mmCIF file of the N, C-alpha and C atoms, coordinates in Angstrom:
data_MODEL
# 
_entry.id   MODEL 
# 
loop_
_atom_site.group_PDB 
_atom_site.id 
_atom_site.type_symbol 
_atom_site.label_atom_id 
_atom_site.label_alt_id 
_atom_site.label_comp_id 
_atom_site.label_asym_id 
_atom_site.label_entity_id 
_atom_site.label_seq_id 
_atom_site.pdbx_PDB_ins_code 
_atom_site.Cartn_x 
_atom_site.Cartn_y 
_atom_site.Cartn_z 
_atom_site.occupancy 
_atom_site.B_iso_or_equiv 
_atom_site.pdbx_formal_charge 
_atom_site.auth_seq_id 
_atom_site.auth_comp_id 
_atom_site.auth_asym_id 
_atom_site.auth_atom_id 
_atom_site.pdbx_PDB_model_num 
ATOM 1   N N  . MET A 1 1  ? 15.919 -49.060 -40.268 1.00 0.00 ? 1  MET A N  1 
ATOM 2   C CA . MET A 1 1  ? 16.805 -49.202 -41.402 1.00 0.00 ? 1  MET A CA 1 
ATOM 3   C C  . MET A 1 1  ? 16.933 -47.841 -42.080 1.00 0.00 ? 1  MET A C  1 
ATOM 4   N N  . LEU A 1 2  ? 18.098 -47.538 -42.463 1.00 0.00 ? 2  LEU A N  1 
ATOM 5   C CA . LEU A 1 2  ? 18.334 -46.263 -43.123 1.00 0.00 ? 2  LEU A CA 1 
ATOM 6   C C  . LEU A 1 2  ? 17.856 -46.315 -44.559 1.00 0.00 ? 2  LEU A C  1 
ATOM 7   N N  . LEU A 1 3  ? 17.188 -45.246 -44.962 1.00 0.00 ? 3  LEU A N  1 
ATOM 8   C CA . LEU A 1 3  ? 16.693 -45.151 -46.330 1.00 0.00 ? 3  LEU A CA 1 
ATOM 9   C C  . LEU A 1 3  ? 17.826 -45.219 -47.334 1.00 0.00 ? 3  LEU A C  1 
ATOM 10  N N  . ALA A 1 4  ? 18.981 -44.674 -46.946 1.00 0.00 ? 4  ALA A N  1 
ATOM 11  C CA . ALA A 1 4  ? 20.128 -44.693 -47.845 1.00 0.00 ? 4  ALA A CA 1 
ATOM 12  C C  . ALA A 1 4  ? 20.544 -46.122 -48.156 1.00 0.00 ? 4  ALA A C  1 
ATOM 13  N N  . ARG A 1 5  ? 20.522 -46.997 -47.178 1.00 0.00 ? 5  ARG A N  1 
ATOM 14  C CA . ARG A 1 5  ? 20.894 -48.397 -47.389 1.00 0.00 ? 5  ARG A CA 1 
ATOM 15  C C  . ARG A 1 5  ? 19.918 -49.085 -48.333 1.00 0.00 ? 5  ARG A C  1 
ATOM 16  N N  . LEU A 1 6  ? 18.654 -48.837 -48.125 1.00 0.00 ? 6  LEU A N  1 
ATOM 17  C CA . LEU A 1 6  ? 17.615 -49.397 -48.987 1.00 0.00 ? 6  LEU A CA 1 
ATOM 18  C C  . LEU A 1 6  ? 17.808 -48.934 -50.432 1.00 0.00 ? 6  LEU A C  1 
ATOM 19  N N  . ALA A 1 7  ? 18.067 -47.650 -50.609 1.00 0.00 ? 7  ALA A N  1 
ATOM 20  C CA . ALA A 1 7  ? 18.280 -47.118 -51.953 1.00 0.00 ? 7  ALA A CA 1 
ATOM 21  C C  . ALA A 1 7  ? 19.529 -47.693 -52.583 1.00 0.00 ? 7  ALA A C  1 
ATOM 22  N N  . GLN A 1 8  ? 20.564 -47.868 -51.802 1.00 0.00 ? 8  GLN A N  1 
ATOM 23  C CA . GLN A 1 8  ? 21.831 -48.412 -52.315 1.00 0.00 ? 8  GLN A CA 1 
ATOM 24  C C  . GLN A 1 8  ? 21.630 -49.858 -52.797 1.00 0.00 ? 8  GLN A C  1 
ATOM 25  N N  . VAL A 1 9  ? 20.976 -50.665 -51.984 1.00 0.00 ? 9  VAL A N  1 
ATOM 26  C CA . VAL A 1 9  ? 20.731 -52.062 -52.376 1.00 0.00 ? 9  VAL A CA 1 
ATOM 27  C C  . VAL A 1 9  ? 19.839 -52.123 -53.613 1.00 0.00 ? 9  VAL A C  1 
ATOM 28  N N  . SER A 1 10 ? 18.838 -51.273 -53.666 1.00 0.00 ? 10 SER A N  1 
ATOM 29  C CA . SER A 1 10 ? 17.957 -51.231 -54.820 1.00 0.00 ? 10 SER A CA 1 
ATOM 30  C C  . SER A 1 10 ? 18.736 -50.928 -56.104 1.00 0.00 ? 10 SER A C  1 
ATOM 31  N N  . GLN A 1 11 ? 19.663 -49.996 -56.020 1.00 0.00 ? 11 GLN A N  1 
ATOM 32  C CA . GLN A 1 11 ? 20.493 -49.658 -57.182 1.00 0.00 ? 11 GLN A CA 1 
ATOM 33  C C  . GLN A 1 11 ? 21.411 -50.807 -57.564 1.00 0.00 ? 11 GLN A C  1 
ATOM 34  N N  . GLU A 1 12 ? 21.986 -51.471 -56.562 1.00 0.00 ? 12 GLU A N  1 
ATOM 35  C CA . GLU A 1 12 ? 22.874 -52.601 -56.845 1.00 0.00 ? 12 GLU A CA 1 
ATOM 36  C C  . GLU A 1 12 ? 22.095 -53.758 -57.481 1.00 0.00 ? 12 GLU A C  1 
ATOM 37  N N  . VAL A 1 13 ? 20.902 -54.008 -57.030 1.00 0.00 ? 13 VAL A N  1 
ATOM 38  C CA . VAL A 1 13 ? 20.067 -55.075 -57.620 1.00 0.00 ? 13 VAL A CA 1 
ATOM 39  C C  . VAL A 1 13 ? 19.745 -54.725 -59.072 1.00 0.00 ? 13 VAL A C  1 
ATOM 40  N N  . ALA A 1 14 ? 19.401 -53.478 -59.335 1.00 0.00 ? 14 ALA A N  1 
ATOM 41  C CA . ALA A 1 14 ? 19.080 -53.046 -60.691 1.00 0.00 ? 14 ALA A CA 1 
ATOM 42  C C  . ALA A 1 14 ? 20.299 -53.121 -61.613 1.00 0.00 ? 14 ALA A C  1 
ATOM 43  N N  . ALA A 1 15 ? 21.481 -52.937 -61.054 1.00 0.00 ? 15 ALA A N  1 
ATOM 44  C CA . ALA A 1 15 ? 22.695 -52.865 -61.861 1.00 0.00 ? 15 ALA A CA 1 
ATOM 45  C C  . ALA A 1 15 ? 23.275 -54.212 -62.221 1.00 0.00 ? 15 ALA A C  1 
ATOM 46  N N  . THR A 1 16 ? 22.838 -55.270 -61.551 1.00 0.00 ? 16 THR A N  1 
ATOM 47  C CA . THR A 1 16 ? 23.414 -56.583 -61.829 1.00 0.00 ? 16 THR A CA 1 
ATOM 48  C C  . THR A 1 16 ? 22.415 -57.462 -62.571 1.00 0.00 ? 16 THR A C  1 
ATOM 49  N N  . SER A 1 17 ? 22.925 -58.297 -63.463 1.00 0.00 ? 17 SER A N  1 
ATOM 50  C CA . SER A 1 17 ? 22.059 -59.228 -64.180 1.00 0.00 ? 17 SER A CA 1 
ATOM 51  C C  . SER A 1 17 ? 22.117 -60.628 -63.560 1.00 0.00 ? 17 SER A C  1 
ATOM 52  N N  . ALA A 1 18 ? 23.045 -60.833 -62.634 1.00 0.00 ? 18 ALA A N  1 
ATOM 53  C CA . ALA A 1 18 ? 23.203 -62.145 -62.013 1.00 0.00 ? 18 ALA A CA 1 
ATOM 54  C C  . ALA A 1 18 ? 22.136 -62.386 -60.956 1.00 0.00 ? 18 ALA A C  1 
ATOM 55  N N  . ARG A 1 19 ? 21.306 -63.354 -61.213 1.00 0.00 ? 19 ARG A N  1 
ATOM 56  C CA . ARG A 1 19 ? 20.214 -63.662 -60.278 1.00 0.00 ? 19 ARG A CA 1 
ATOM 57  C C  . ARG A 1 19 ? 20.743 -64.012 -58.890 1.00 0.00 ? 19 ARG A C  1 
ATOM 58  N N  . SER A 1 20 ? 21.826 -64.772 -58.823 1.00 0.00 ? 20 SER A N  1 
ATOM 59  C CA . SER A 1 20 ? 22.392 -65.162 -57.520 1.00 0.00 ? 20 SER A CA 1 
ATOM 60  C C  . SER A 1 20 ? 22.880 -63.936 -56.742 1.00 0.00 ? 20 SER A C  1 
ATOM 61  N N  . ARG A 1 21 ? 23.413 -62.937 -57.438 1.00 0.00 ? 21 ARG A N  1 
ATOM 62  C CA . ARG A 1 21 ? 23.873 -61.708 -56.764 1.00 0.00 ? 21 ARG A CA 1 
ATOM 63  C C  . ARG A 1 21 ? 22.675 -60.911 -56.252 1.00 0.00 ? 21 ARG A C  1 
ATOM 64  N N  . LYS A 1 22 ? 21.627 -60.848 -57.041 1.00 0.00 ? 22 LYS A N  1 
ATOM 65  C CA . LYS A 1 22 ? 20.398 -60.147 -56.604 1.00 0.00 ? 22 LYS A CA 1 
ATOM 66  C C  . LYS A 1 22 ? 19.856 -60.787 -55.338 1.00 0.00 ? 22 LYS A C  1 
ATOM 67  N N  . ILE A 1 23 ? 19.801 -62.104 -55.328 1.00 0.00 ? 23 ILE A N  1 
ATOM 68  C CA . ILE A 1 23 ? 19.302 -62.841 -54.169 1.00 0.00 ? 23 ILE A CA 1 
ATOM 69  C C  . ILE A 1 23 ? 20.173 -62.568 -52.949 1.00 0.00 ? 23 ILE A C  1 
ATOM 70  N N  . ALA A 1 24 ? 21.489 -62.593 -53.132 1.00 0.00 ? 24 ALA A N  1 
ATOM 71  C CA . ALA A 1 24 ? 22.412 -62.351 -52.024 1.00 0.00 ? 24 ALA A CA 1 
ATOM 72  C C  . ALA A 1 24 ? 22.236 -60.942 -51.465 1.00 0.00 ? 24 ALA A C  1 
ATOM 73  N N  . LEU A 1 25 ? 22.113 -59.970 -52.325 1.00 0.00 ? 25 LEU A N  1 
ATOM 74  C CA . LEU A 1 25 ? 21.918 -58.586 -51.882 1.00 0.00 ? 25 LEU A CA 1 
ATOM 75  C C  . LEU A 1 25 ? 20.632 -58.429 -51.088 1.00 0.00 ? 25 LEU A C  1 
ATOM 76  N N  . LEU A 1 26 ? 19.549 -58.996 -51.618 1.00 0.00 ? 26 LEU A N  1 
ATOM 77  C CA . LEU A 1 26 ? 18.255 -58.873 -50.939 1.00 0.00 ? 26 LEU A CA 1 
ATOM 78  C C  . LEU A 1 26 ? 18.229 -59.667 -49.635 1.00 0.00 ? 26 LEU A C  1 
ATOM 79  N N  . ALA A 1 27 ? 18.837 -60.848 -49.639 1.00 0.00 ? 27 ALA A N  1 
ATOM 80  C CA . ALA A 1 27 ? 18.897 -61.652 -48.405 1.00 0.00 ? 27 ALA A CA 1 
ATOM 81  C C  . ALA A 1 27 ? 19.617 -60.889 -47.312 1.00 0.00 ? 27 ALA A C  1 
ATOM 82  N N  . GLU A 1 28 ? 20.722 -60.271 -47.643 1.00 0.00 ? 28 GLU A N  1 
ATOM 83  C CA . GLU A 1 28 ? 21.472 -59.509 -46.656 1.00 0.00 ? 28 GLU A CA 1 
ATOM 84  C C  . GLU A 1 28 ? 20.647 -58.329 -46.138 1.00 0.00 ? 28 GLU A C  1 
ATOM 85  N N  . LEU A 1 29 ? 19.973 -57.647 -47.031 1.00 0.00 ? 29 LEU A N  1 
ATOM 86  C CA . LEU A 1 29 ? 19.125 -56.525 -46.661 1.00 0.00 ? 29 LEU A CA 1 
ATOM 87  C C  . LEU A 1 29 ? 18.044 -56.966 -45.670 1.00 0.00 ? 29 LEU A C  1 
ATOM 88  N N  . PHE A 1 30 ? 17.356 -58.063 -45.971 1.00 0.00 ? 30 PHE A N  1 
ATOM 89  C CA . PHE A 1 30 ? 16.277 -58.523 -45.095 1.00 0.00 ? 30 PHE A CA 1 
ATOM 90  C C  . PHE A 1 30 ? 16.817 -59.082 -43.781 1.00 0.00 ? 30 PHE A C  1 
ATOM 91  N N  . ARG A 1 31 ? 17.973 -59.698 -43.787 1.00 0.00 ? 31 ARG A N  1 
ATOM 92  C CA . ARG A 1 31 ? 18.584 -60.169 -42.548 1.00 0.00 ? 31 ARG A CA 1 
ATOM 93  C C  . ARG A 1 31 ? 18.872 -59.017 -41.608 1.00 0.00 ? 31 ARG A C  1 
ATOM 94  N N  . ASP A 1 32 ? 19.347 -57.924 -42.159 1.00 0.00 ? 32 ASP A N  1 
ATOM 95  C CA . ASP A 1 32 ? 19.732 -56.768 -41.347 1.00 0.00 ? 32 ASP A CA 1 
ATOM 96  C C  . ASP A 1 32 ? 18.573 -55.858 -40.979 1.00 0.00 ? 32 ASP A C  1 
ATOM 97  N N  . ALA A 1 33 ? 17.437 -56.029 -41.648 1.00 0.00 ? 33 ALA A N  1 
ATOM 98  C CA . ALA A 1 33 ? 16.299 -55.159 -41.409 1.00 0.00 ? 33 ALA A CA 1 
ATOM 99  C C  . ALA A 1 33 ? 15.631 -55.451 -40.056 1.00 0.00 ? 33 ALA A C  1 
ATOM 100 N N  . GLU A 1 34 ? 15.177 -54.398 -39.455 1.00 0.00 ? 34 GLU A N  1 
ATOM 101 C CA . GLU A 1 34 ? 14.350 -54.536 -38.252 1.00 0.00 ? 34 GLU A CA 1 
ATOM 102 C C  . GLU A 1 34 ? 12.986 -55.065 -38.690 1.00 0.00 ? 34 GLU A C  1 
ATOM 103 N N  . ALA A 1 35 ? 12.332 -55.816 -37.808 1.00 0.00 ? 35 ALA A N  1 
ATOM 104 C CA . ALA A 1 35 ? 11.031 -56.395 -38.157 1.00 0.00 ? 35 ALA A CA 1 
ATOM 105 C C  . ALA A 1 35 ? 10.020 -55.334 -38.574 1.00 0.00 ? 35 ALA A C  1 
ATOM 106 N N  . ASP A 1 36 ? 10.078 -54.170 -37.951 1.00 0.00 ? 36 ASP A N  1 
ATOM 107 C CA . ASP A 1 36 ? 9.141  -53.093 -38.270 1.00 0.00 ? 36 ASP A CA 1 
ATOM 108 C C  . ASP A 1 36 ? 9.411  -52.477 -39.654 1.00 0.00 ? 36 ASP A C  1 
ATOM 109 N N  . ASP A 1 37 ? 10.616 -52.688 -40.174 1.00 0.00 ? 37 ASP A N  1 
ATOM 110 C CA . ASP A 1 37 ? 10.956 -52.103 -41.457 1.00 0.00 ? 37 ASP A CA 1 
ATOM 111 C C  . ASP A 1 37 ? 10.506 -52.953 -42.643 1.00 0.00 ? 37 ASP A C  1 
ATOM 112 N N  . VAL A 1 38 ? 10.321 -54.225 -42.449 1.00 0.00 ? 38 VAL A N  1 
ATOM 113 C CA . VAL A 1 38 ? 10.024 -55.148 -43.545 1.00 0.00 ? 38 VAL A CA 1 
ATOM 114 C C  . VAL A 1 38 ? 8.767  -54.744 -44.327 1.00 0.00 ? 38 VAL A C  1 
ATOM 115 N N  . PRO A 1 39 ? 7.657  -54.358 -43.665 1.00 0.00 ? 39 PRO A N  1 
ATOM 116 C CA . PRO A 1 39 ? 6.477  -53.939 -44.438 1.00 0.00 ? 39 PRO A CA 1 
ATOM 117 C C  . PRO A 1 39 ? 6.706  -52.689 -45.290 1.00 0.00 ? 39 PRO A C  1 
ATOM 118 N N  . ILE A 1 40 ? 7.737  -51.923 -44.980 1.00 0.00 ? 40 ILE A N  1 
ATOM 119 C CA . ILE A 1 40 ? 8.067  -50.756 -45.784 1.00 0.00 ? 40 ILE A CA 1 
ATOM 120 C C  . ILE A 1 40 ? 9.033  -51.135 -46.905 1.00 0.00 ? 40 ILE A C  1 
ATOM 121 N N  . VAL A 1 41 ? 9.960  -52.012 -46.614 1.00 0.00 ? 41 VAL A N  1 
ATOM 122 C CA . VAL A 1 41 ? 11.003 -52.406 -47.568 1.00 0.00 ? 41 VAL A CA 1 
ATOM 123 C C  . VAL A 1 41 ? 10.397 -53.141 -48.766 1.00 0.00 ? 41 VAL A C  1 
ATOM 124 N N  . ILE A 1 42 ? 9.500  -54.043 -48.517 1.00 0.00 ? 42 ILE A N  1 
ATOM 125 C CA . ILE A 1 42 ? 8.950  -54.889 -49.594 1.00 0.00 ? 42 ILE A CA 1 
ATOM 126 C C  . ILE A 1 42 ? 8.262  -54.067 -50.688 1.00 0.00 ? 42 ILE A C  1 
ATOM 127 N N  . PRO A 1 43 ? 7.317  -53.187 -50.343 1.00 0.00 ? 43 PRO A N  1 
ATOM 128 C CA . PRO A 1 43 ? 6.709  -52.373 -51.408 1.00 0.00 ? 43 PRO A CA 1 
ATOM 129 C C  . PRO A 1 43 ? 7.685  -51.452 -52.115 1.00 0.00 ? 43 PRO A C  1 
ATOM 130 N N  . TYR A 1 44 ? 8.659  -50.931 -51.382 1.00 0.00 ? 44 TYR A N  1 
ATOM 131 C CA . TYR A 1 44 ? 9.651  -50.063 -51.997 1.00 0.00 ? 44 TYR A CA 1 
ATOM 132 C C  . TYR A 1 44 ? 10.413 -50.804 -53.074 1.00 0.00 ? 44 TYR A C  1 
ATOM 133 N N  . LEU A 1 45 ? 10.849 -52.029 -52.752 1.00 0.00 ? 45 LEU A N  1 
ATOM 134 C CA . LEU A 1 45 ? 11.610 -52.804 -53.713 1.00 0.00 ? 45 LEU A CA 1 
ATOM 135 C C  . LEU A 1 45 ? 10.735 -53.352 -54.853 1.00 0.00 ? 45 LEU A C  1 
ATOM 136 N N  . ALA A 1 46 ? 9.467  -53.585 -54.568 1.00 0.00 ? 46 ALA A N  1 
ATOM 137 C CA . ALA A 1 46 ? 8.555  -54.119 -55.580 1.00 0.00 ? 46 ALA A CA 1 
ATOM 138 C C  . ALA A 1 46 ? 8.138  -53.057 -56.588 1.00 0.00 ? 46 ALA A C  1 
ATOM 139 N N  . GLY A 1 47 ? 8.269  -51.816 -56.169 1.00 0.00 ? 47 GLY A N  1 
ATOM 140 C CA . GLY A 1 47 ? 7.870  -50.887 -57.005 1.00 0.00 ? 47 GLY A CA 1 
ATOM 141 C C  . GLY A 1 47 ? 7.597  -49.728 -57.608 1.00 0.00 ? 47 GLY A C  1 
# 
């Protein structure tokens, strides 16, 4: 997964107050992520 995509989604999640939009953005990110990327993506988004 490209770091740019992860950063973009993170910014979009931070910019919206709609919980459903946040869920949709994150769901799409995780669907598209390679299995090896998930352990990296989760801590990045958490924090």
